[in-house]
N, C-alpha and C positions, 0 to 999 in steps of 0.2 A: 618252860613256856608251853602254851596251848595254842593251837591253830584252829580258827573257825572260818568256814566259808559262810559269810553272813547273807549271801544271796545278792549282795551289792559289791562285795570286795573280799579279799583275804585279810583277816585280822589276826594279830598275834597278841594274846593276852599274857601279861607277865606278872610275876610275883611282886609283892610290895618291896620297897627299899631302893628303887632306882630314882634318884633325885637330880634335878638341875636347879641352879639358882640363876635367876634373871632379874636384873635391876633390884637386887636386894631381897627378892621374894623367892621362896622355895616352892617347887612344883614336883609332884611325884608322877612318874610314868604310869599311865593306865593301860595303854595298848599302842600297837603300831598297825597301820593299815596302808594299803597301796592303791594308787590310781594310775590309769593308763588312758591318755597320756598324762604328763604331769599337769597339775592345776596351777603351777607357777611358771613364769617365764622370766628370763633375765635379758634385758634390752630387746624384748620381743622374741627371743629365741625359745622355741618349745623344746621339751625333753621327752624321751621315750616313756618314762614312768616317773612316779614320785612316791616316796614313802613319808608318811606323817607319823611322827612320834607324839602322841597326844598325852599331855601332862595336866594334872589338876592340882590347884593350890588348896590349902586348908579352908579358904573362903569359897571354894567352888569355882573360882575363875580358872580358865583354861589357858595353857601355853602349848603351842604346837611347833615342833621342830620339823621343817620340811627338808628332806634330802632328795635332790634331783638325781635321777638314774638315767644314764645314757649307754647306748650299745658299746660294748667293748669286751673285756674279759669277765669271767664268772665272778660273782659276788658271793663269798662264803656264807654270810648271814642269810641272804636270800635263798641260797641253796638249802640251808638247814630248814628254813621255813617250808620251801617247796617239797622237801623230803617228807614232810609231815602233813601234807594237804589232806583234808577229809575227802571221802569219796562222794558225799552228798552235801548240798547246801543245808545249813542249819546244824550240821554235825560239828563236833569239836574233837580234836585229836591232841592228847597229851604227848608231848615230845619226850623221847628217851634220852635226849642229850641236852646240853645247855648252850646258850648263845651269849656272846658278849656284844651287846648292841652298839658299843663304841666302835666296833669294827664295821658298822654300817655307815658311820660318819666319815666324811673326807678327812684326810690328814691335814689339809689346810682348813682352819676353823673360822675363816672370815664369813660374815653373814650380812643379810639385810634383815631389818625388823620393822614391824608396823602393827597397828591395831586393826583387826579385821573381823571376819565372821567365820563360823564353821562353814565347810563346803558341802555338807550334807544336811538334809532337813533336821532340825528346824532352821538352820543357817543363822543362828543367833549371833549377835554382835558381841564385842568386848573380848575377843580372843587375841591374845598376844602371839604373833607369828614371828618365828625365827627361821629364815630361809637360808640354808647354806649356799654360799656362792659357788663353790666348786662341786661339780657333779661327781658321782660315783659310778663306776662301770658295772654293767649287768650284761651277761652274755646273751647273744641272740636266742639261744635255747631257753634261757630263763625268761626272756621276754615272751617267747612263743607260748610257754606253758601258761603264763598269766593271760595272754591274749586269747587263748582258747576258752578260758573261763569268762573273761571280761574284756571283750574287744574295745570297749570304750566306757569307762565308768567315771569320767571326770566332769566336774562342773565347768561350764564355759568360763573363760577368762572374764573377770569383772572390771568395770571402770574403777579408777582410783577414788572417785567421789570425794576429793579433797584430802584423802589420807596422806599422811607424811610417811615416807619410807626413809629410815635411817640406815646408814651403812657403817659397819665396823671397820676398824683400821686393819 
């Protein structure tokens, strides 16, 4: 993986071959990026941070898996990313180790799903969102490292505007 400080967030670019299947469609992971605080809430509850795993289908459509991050114990995947942070915005660092992004996901795989938009410009619609219900822990130190770079880089919570939110079993 490669870590980029985009000037708006920390982004993890990954090699091809990481796929998910959602509603019978296949999407390939393009990158992971982080927001502080999370851009998603569950029953109105905010979370310390969020990780977005951005996937693209063969037709160019996007699917984003959102993982909510809350204060607790250290998160190994986050630590591996932070260990490879570039010194300057715009720079990219090739990591010397590998990461297993499934370790970033909660062990409980229930989720909410809805059609929404990207949370960064151009904020285009037609994005399939999968928000994991169970948050993952991130240490106070890991939160602090990101907060020093990006004290607040989240889009404000948006109204539902008639969107349907479905819940997995």
